[in-house]
C-alpha positions as a printed Julia matrix, in Angstrom:
477×3 Matrix{Float64}:
 -75.45   45.75   71.68
 -76.18   49.09   70.34
 -74.14   48.29   67.24
 -74.04   44.67   66.16
 -72.09   45.31   62.98
 -68.71   46.26   64.37
 -67.77   42.99   66.04
 -65.37   41.79   63.26
 -62.03   42.93   62.01
 -59.6    41.46   59.41
 -55.91   41.7    58.45
 -54.1    40.16   55.44
 -51.0    37.96   55.76
 -48.94   35.59   53.56
 -48.88   31.88   54.25
 -45.73   30.21   52.72
 -45.97   26.46   52.27
 -42.53   24.83   51.69
 -42.35   23.19   48.3
 -39.79   20.9    46.61
 -37.79   21.89   43.48
 -36.56   18.97   41.33
 -33.66   19.59   38.97
 -31.09   17.54   36.98
 -27.92   18.2    38.95
 -25.58   15.93   36.96
 -25.74   14.08   33.66
 -23.57   12.06   31.25
 -23.82    9.9    28.13
 -21.56    7.47   26.32
 -20.43    6.95   23.61
 -20.31   10.4    22.09
 -20.55    9.16   18.49
 -22.85    6.32   17.46
 -24.64    4.96   14.41
 -28.4     4.88   13.96
 -29.85    1.85   15.75
 -27.05    1.74   18.35
 -27.36    2.27   22.11
 -26.5     5.21   24.35
 -25.79    4.74   28.06
 -27.32    7.61   30.05
 -26.78    8.65   33.67
 -28.67   11.48   35.44
 -28.85   12.67   39.05
 -32.12   14.32   40.22
 -31.86   16.56   43.31
 -34.51   18.33   45.4
 -33.22   21.9    45.74
 -36.49   23.09   47.37
 -37.5    23.68   51.02
 -40.2    21.06   51.07
 -40.4    17.34   50.57
 -41.64   15.83   47.34
 -44.78   14.02   48.31
 -44.88   11.8    45.21
 -42.58    9.85   42.98
 -41.83   11.45   39.62
 -40.77   10.43   36.11
 -37.42   11.36   34.59
 -37.87   11.14   30.83
 -35.24   10.99   28.07
 -35.95   12.61   24.72
 -34.07   12.72   21.4
 -33.9    16.24   19.98
 -32.37   18.02   17.02
 -31.43   20.97   19.26
 -30.58   21.68   22.87
 -34.05   22.87   23.87
 -37.02   20.69   24.74
 -40.12   20.81   22.57
 -43.19   18.66   22.16
 -41.77   17.4    18.84
 -38.86   15.66   20.57
 -38.88   11.85   20.52
 -39.4    10.03   23.83
 -36.79    7.29   24.19
 -37.41    5.95   27.71
 -37.99    7.0    31.33
 -36.88    6.3    34.91
 -38.94    6.5    38.12
 -37.51    8.8    40.78
 -38.43    8.33   44.45
 -40.13   11.02   46.54
 -37.15   13.13   47.49
 -36.69   15.0    50.75
 -35.16   18.41   50.94
 -31.57   18.44   49.64
 -31.63   14.73   48.77
 -30.9    13.24   45.34
 -31.13   10.04   43.34
 -29.11    8.78   40.35
 -30.76    6.92   37.48
 -29.08    4.92   34.69
 -30.75    3.98   31.46
 -29.69    2.52   28.1
 -31.63    3.93   25.16
 -31.6     3.0    21.49
 -31.26    5.7    18.86
 -33.91    5.13   16.14
 -32.58    3.71   12.87
 -34.27    6.56   11.0
 -32.05    9.16   12.7
 -30.0    11.1    10.17
 -26.33   11.97   10.6
 -25.31   15.06   12.52
 -25.29   16.55   16.0
 -28.22   15.4    18.16
 -29.23   15.98   21.78
 -30.56   13.98   24.71
 -33.04   16.01   26.77
 -33.11   14.95   30.44
 -36.52   16.06   31.79
 -37.21   15.72   35.56
 -40.84   15.44   36.73
 -41.99   15.58   33.14
 -45.54   14.55   34.07
 -45.89   17.19   36.86
 -46.43   14.59   39.54
 -44.75   16.86   42.08
 -45.97   20.36   42.94
 -42.76   22.4    42.78
 -41.73   25.89   43.69
 -40.26   26.27   40.16
 -41.71   24.31   37.24
 -39.46   25.83   34.54
 -36.07   24.37   35.49
 -36.73   20.65   35.07
 -34.84   19.89   31.85
 -31.29   20.05   30.52
 -29.46   18.51   27.52
 -26.25   16.83   26.28
 -25.07   16.63   22.68
 -23.67   13.64   20.74
 -23.02   12.8    17.09
 -24.85   10.37   14.86
 -22.68    8.93   12.1
 -23.81    6.24    9.69
 -20.86    3.87    9.0
 -19.84    4.11    5.35
 -16.84    3.11    3.26
 -14.4     5.72    2.04
 -12.17    4.77   -0.9
  -8.97    6.71   -1.56
  -6.0     6.28   -3.86
  -3.43    5.73   -1.14
  -0.43    5.85   -3.49
   0.71    5.62   -7.11
   3.98    3.74   -7.7
   5.86    4.2   -10.98
   8.77    1.93  -11.91
  10.93    4.98  -12.69
  10.93    8.7   -11.94
  11.59    9.69  -15.55
  10.96    8.38  -19.06
  11.6     9.06  -22.72
   9.06    9.11  -25.49
   8.23    5.51  -26.33
   9.33    4.16  -22.93
   7.16    1.56  -21.22
   5.81    2.63  -17.84
   4.52    0.31  -15.11
   1.88    1.9   -12.87
   0.75    0.42   -9.53
  -2.31    2.11   -8.02
  -3.14    1.23   -4.41
  -6.78    1.82   -3.45
  -7.6     1.7     0.28
 -10.86    1.77    2.23
 -10.25    4.26    5.05
 -13.93    4.25    6.01
 -15.59    2.33    8.83
 -17.73    0.08    6.64
 -17.08   -2.47    3.9
 -17.02   -1.28    0.27
 -18.27   -3.28   -2.67
 -16.23   -3.75   -5.85
 -15.44   -0.65   -7.89
 -13.42    0.7   -10.8
 -10.2     2.7   -10.79
  -9.31    4.77  -13.84
  -5.87    6.06  -14.78
  -5.06    9.18  -16.81
  -2.07   11.08  -18.21
  -2.23   14.78  -17.47
  -0.09   17.88  -17.92
  -1.09   19.05  -14.42
  -2.08   17.54  -11.09
  -5.84   18.08  -11.52
  -8.11   15.63  -13.32
  -9.77   17.29  -16.29
 -11.96   16.33  -19.21
  -9.07   16.7   -21.68
  -6.68   14.37  -19.84
  -5.56   11.28  -21.77
  -7.3     8.09  -20.6
  -4.77    5.3   -20.04
  -7.0     2.51  -18.8
  -9.11    1.15  -15.97
  -9.14   -1.83  -13.64
 -11.38   -3.59  -11.16
 -10.9    -3.15   -7.41
 -12.21   -5.96   -5.25
 -14.59   -5.55   -2.32
 -12.67   -4.03    0.57
 -13.27   -4.33    4.28
 -12.5    -1.33    6.45
  -8.72   -0.77    6.4
  -8.06   -3.15    3.47
  -6.46   -2.2     0.15
  -6.1    -3.56   -3.37
  -3.53   -2.85   -6.1
  -4.26   -2.3    -9.77
  -1.29   -2.6   -12.14
  -1.29   -1.02  -15.58
   1.31   -0.84  -18.35
   1.55    2.23  -20.54
   3.85    3.43  -23.32
   4.72    7.14  -23.31
   3.35    8.49  -26.61
   5.73   10.24  -28.98
   3.37   13.22  -28.87
   4.15   13.84  -25.2
   6.49   16.78  -24.84
   9.41   17.19  -22.49
   8.93   18.29  -18.89
   6.78   17.45  -15.89
   3.78   15.18  -16.39
   1.34   13.46  -14.06
  -0.29   10.09  -13.7
  -3.73   10.65  -12.17
  -5.78    7.83  -10.68
  -9.42    8.07   -9.67
 -10.91    5.34   -7.51
 -14.63    4.52   -7.54
 -14.58    6.26  -10.89
 -18.1     5.09  -11.8
 -19.61    5.94   -8.37
 -20.4     2.32   -7.64
 -19.85    2.8    -3.9
 -21.78    5.23   -1.66
 -18.96    6.77    0.38
 -18.61    8.87    3.49
 -16.52   11.32    1.46
 -17.01   11.53   -2.29
 -14.37   14.25   -2.75
 -11.14   12.35   -1.98
 -11.04    9.81   -4.82
  -8.28   11.4    -6.94
  -4.5    11.31   -6.56
  -1.67   12.48   -8.86
   1.94   11.33   -9.22
   4.49   13.52  -10.98
   7.19   12.19  -13.35
   9.61   13.55  -15.96
   9.66   13.11  -19.71
  13.22   13.59  -20.9
  14.03   15.52  -24.08
  16.66   13.12  -25.44
  17.52    9.46  -25.22
  20.51    7.5   -23.97
  22.49    5.05  -26.11
  24.25    2.17  -24.37
  27.1     0.65  -26.35
  29.74   -1.92  -25.36
  33.01   -0.4   -26.6
  35.63   -2.97  -25.57
  36.0    -6.63  -24.65
  38.95   -8.77  -23.62
  39.38  -12.15  -21.99
  42.03  -14.35  -20.46
  43.36  -16.93  -21.26
  44.06  -16.11  -24.9
  40.92  -16.04  -27.01
  42.53  -18.32  -29.62
  43.55  -20.96  -27.13
  40.56  -21.72  -24.94
  39.62  -25.13  -23.58
  36.09  -26.46  -23.16
  34.99  -26.25  -19.55
  37.71  -23.89  -18.42
  37.34  -20.72  -16.39
  37.38  -17.43  -18.36
  38.07  -13.95  -16.99
  36.25  -11.24  -18.94
  36.74   -7.47  -18.99
  34.39   -5.16  -20.88
  33.46   -1.49  -20.97
  29.98   -0.13  -21.66
  29.48    3.56  -22.45
  26.42    5.75  -22.7
  27.14    7.55  -25.96
  23.7     9.16  -26.02
  22.71   12.67  -24.96
  20.52   11.66  -22.0
  20.99    9.65  -18.81
  20.26    5.92  -18.86
  18.58    3.93  -16.13
  19.98    0.66  -14.82
  19.95   -2.47  -17.01
  21.74   -5.78  -17.57
  24.78   -7.01  -19.49
  24.59  -10.61  -20.75
  27.32  -12.91  -22.09
  26.7   -15.48  -24.82
  28.54  -17.96  -27.01
  27.44  -17.71  -30.63
  28.33  -19.23  -33.98
  28.4   -15.72  -35.46
  28.86  -12.14  -34.32
  25.13  -11.36  -34.24
  23.02  -11.87  -31.13
  19.99  -14.16  -31.44
  17.75  -16.13  -29.13
  19.57  -19.32  -30.19
  22.88  -18.19  -28.68
  24.21  -20.0   -25.6
  23.73  -17.98  -22.43
  26.79  -17.86  -20.19
  26.35  -15.29  -17.43
  25.24  -11.7   -16.77
  26.08   -8.61  -14.73
  24.13   -5.67  -13.38
  24.75   -2.37  -15.23
  24.04    0.68  -13.04
  22.5     3.9   -14.3
  24.87    5.85  -16.54
  24.81    9.57  -17.15
  25.3    10.78  -20.7
  28.95   10.28  -21.68
  29.8     8.02  -18.73
  31.2     4.5   -19.06
  31.32    1.48  -16.78
  33.97   -1.25  -16.54
  32.81   -4.81  -16.01
  34.91   -7.69  -14.69
  33.39  -11.17  -14.58
  34.36  -14.8   -14.41
  32.48  -17.79  -15.81
  33.09  -21.32  -17.09
  32.85  -22.32  -20.73
  30.51  -25.22  -21.49
  32.3   -28.56  -21.43
  30.53  -29.76  -24.59
  31.15  -26.76  -26.94
  34.27  -26.65  -29.16
  35.32  -24.96  -32.39
  35.4   -21.43  -33.75
  32.86  -19.37  -31.85
  32.12  -15.77  -30.86
  31.86  -14.42  -27.34
  29.14  -11.75  -27.25
  28.69   -8.97  -24.72
  25.07   -7.82  -25.07
  23.74   -4.72  -23.28
  20.05   -4.32  -22.38
  18.86   -7.18  -24.55
  17.22   -9.15  -21.74
  14.21   -6.9   -21.11
  14.97   -3.73  -23.13
  14.3    -1.61  -20.06
  16.22    1.38  -21.47
  14.64    3.2   -24.4
  17.63    4.17  -26.55
  18.18    6.37  -29.53
  19.91    3.41  -31.23
  18.85   -0.11  -30.35
  21.16   -1.67  -32.96
  24.55   -1.14  -31.3
  24.07   -3.06  -28.05
  26.34   -6.03  -28.91
  30.09   -6.44  -29.26
  31.73   -9.72  -30.26
  35.11  -11.39  -29.82
  36.16  -14.41  -31.97
  37.33  -17.33  -29.82
  38.72  -20.79  -30.54
  37.68  -23.5   -28.11
  39.41  -26.88  -28.21
  38.54  -30.06  -26.41
  40.34  -30.5   -23.11
  40.52  -34.23  -23.84
  43.41  -34.03  -26.28
  45.74  -36.83  -25.3
  43.24  -38.02  -22.68
  40.39  -40.48  -22.8
  37.03  -38.96  -22.09
  34.78  -40.38  -19.4
  31.69  -42.32  -20.46
  29.51  -39.26  -19.84
  31.7   -37.12  -22.15
  33.4   -35.13  -19.38
  37.13  -34.66  -19.24
  39.15  -36.44  -16.53
  40.56  -34.2   -13.76
  38.45  -31.28  -14.97
  37.16  -29.12  -12.12
  33.51  -29.92  -11.36
  31.14  -27.02  -12.08
  28.08  -26.71   -9.93
  24.68  -25.74  -11.33
  21.41  -24.63   -9.75
  17.74  -24.21  -10.58
  15.19  -21.92   -8.93
  11.47  -22.47   -8.57
   8.98  -20.98   -8.67
  10.32  -18.05  -10.65
   8.58  -15.61  -10.61
   7.73  -16.19   -6.92
   5.55  -14.48   -4.35
   7.16  -15.31   -0.98
   9.14  -18.57   -0.97
  11.99  -19.35   -3.39
  13.56  -22.82   -3.67
  17.1   -23.43   -4.96
  18.17  -26.91   -6.15
  21.96  -27.31   -6.32
  23.62  -29.85   -8.62
  27.2   -31.1    -9.0
  28.29  -29.5    -5.74
  31.53  -30.66   -4.16
  30.88  -28.71   -0.98
  27.46  -28.76    0.67
  28.09  -25.4     2.3
  26.68  -22.69    0.03
  26.29  -18.95    0.51
  23.32  -17.04   -0.94
  23.11  -13.31   -1.75
  20.02  -11.49   -3.03
  20.82   -8.15   -4.7
  18.36   -5.44   -5.72
  18.44   -3.51   -9.01
  21.1    -1.16   -7.64
  23.39   -4.06   -6.69
  22.72   -3.69   -2.97
  22.58   -6.92   -0.94
  19.07   -7.13    0.55
  19.18  -10.72    1.85
  21.89  -13.2     2.83
  21.58  -16.84    3.8
  23.69  -19.98    4.08
  22.7   -23.54    3.26
  24.21  -26.99    3.75
  21.87  -29.16    1.65
  21.18  -29.69   -2.04
  17.89  -27.81   -1.7
  17.79  -24.41   -0.03
  14.47  -22.7     0.77
  14.45  -18.92    1.23
  11.64  -16.83    2.7
  11.68  -13.52    0.78
   8.28  -12.25    1.9
   9.86   -9.03    3.18
  11.05   -7.99   -0.3
   9.07   -5.61   -2.49
   7.88   -6.63   -5.95
  10.5    -6.42   -8.66
  13.53   -8.03  -10.25
  16.52   -9.2    -8.19
  19.84  -10.95   -8.7
  20.31  -14.33   -7.01
  24.0   -15.02   -6.35
  25.06  -18.52   -5.28
  28.61  -19.13   -4.03
  29.85  -22.72   -3.65
  33.43  -23.9    -3.22
  34.82  -20.62   -4.56
  32.59  -20.59   -7.65
  30.06  -17.78   -8.11
  26.94  -18.03  -10.28
  24.11  -15.56  -10.79
  20.53  -15.73  -11.98
  17.63  -13.33  -12.27
  14.62  -13.82  -10.02
  11.33  -11.92  -10.07
   8.96  -11.32   -7.17
   5.36  -10.57   -8.13
């Protein structure tokens, strides 16, 4: 040819080769809160969103991260092999991974990374990873003062106070032994100037368990009238590493009254005639107690004794007692009771009505006027009759007796009945306000009562047999 250089021509064009595109289309993890060293169950679905087939298998890798974005500093936990996926096909992988024990508490992330090793040539290499968050929480104890129980809501200067502090472990891990400290404060916040009452040991507590520390305290005479607080701080010496170190303090308000009550028995009478009593006979007593003080008085007890003189002493013969409810200043309370005189006591005696001498629970302005006396003359009921060999009087009505054990008790109380003419007995348990909190019948000489449902404190046990009623104090600790 004339021109050999014009035989070729060219044109550009684009050749598009279909490629796959692997992405994480679905993901989940459980649980959402775990401790270091525990396992997470992971599920992920890998889908080929591209136009071409994946020619190779690929690796789905699981990383632990401190944020929601993948970086080379993230910790590889495990991996799953994903098959070569055709267009629009997917595959679900499940894997259980262990969170390293060195992981600190807080929000963490699992990075799901498809085709991490670039085994598949994809149309888009920047959309292979996604993340899910979860929380890491190291199980720790958490001690709190759950409640502070005071035996009364108000006190006078010099009154004795009983304080029960309940410490509970609300954390999710066991707590070792610790100390609880108790303070008197003029406000509800614990401060360096608060008066230290005392401390006590709290035992090791499993999660959800509690322990009670009891402390006795006398209100100082320097404490003024008004609102005061008992403050308790658990783990006071920081013996236990807790999940929350800022919830160890609790306060309980109470009143200190400006004046004091004064309980005084102001009248006493009995029937039959006080100068013509018979050993072993039934006596009906009427008495009136008045609060002559300038402040209200809490509840207490009235006791009856036989004495050789008009002065109460521990050698006097105990007869019976009654519950005395709280009395406002100036109020009085009438008491009616019935009891039997001892069958072996005769002569010139005194019947004493003694108020608040049993446990001195009421702090009074005058503790020397709590007793009133009535002279009585008791003769033998055997005049003109021959006594039995055991010293009892013929035809005299039999008086039953009973004993309780253990007393104080924790759950079970036993009652042994003696000299009963009727085996059918009725039992009442009364609280400090005179309310019946338990009733039971019995038809044997020994009656066993389950009182586990009662709270700690003092109660009245009332036993009724063949029309006779007898009372005794019982204490649950």
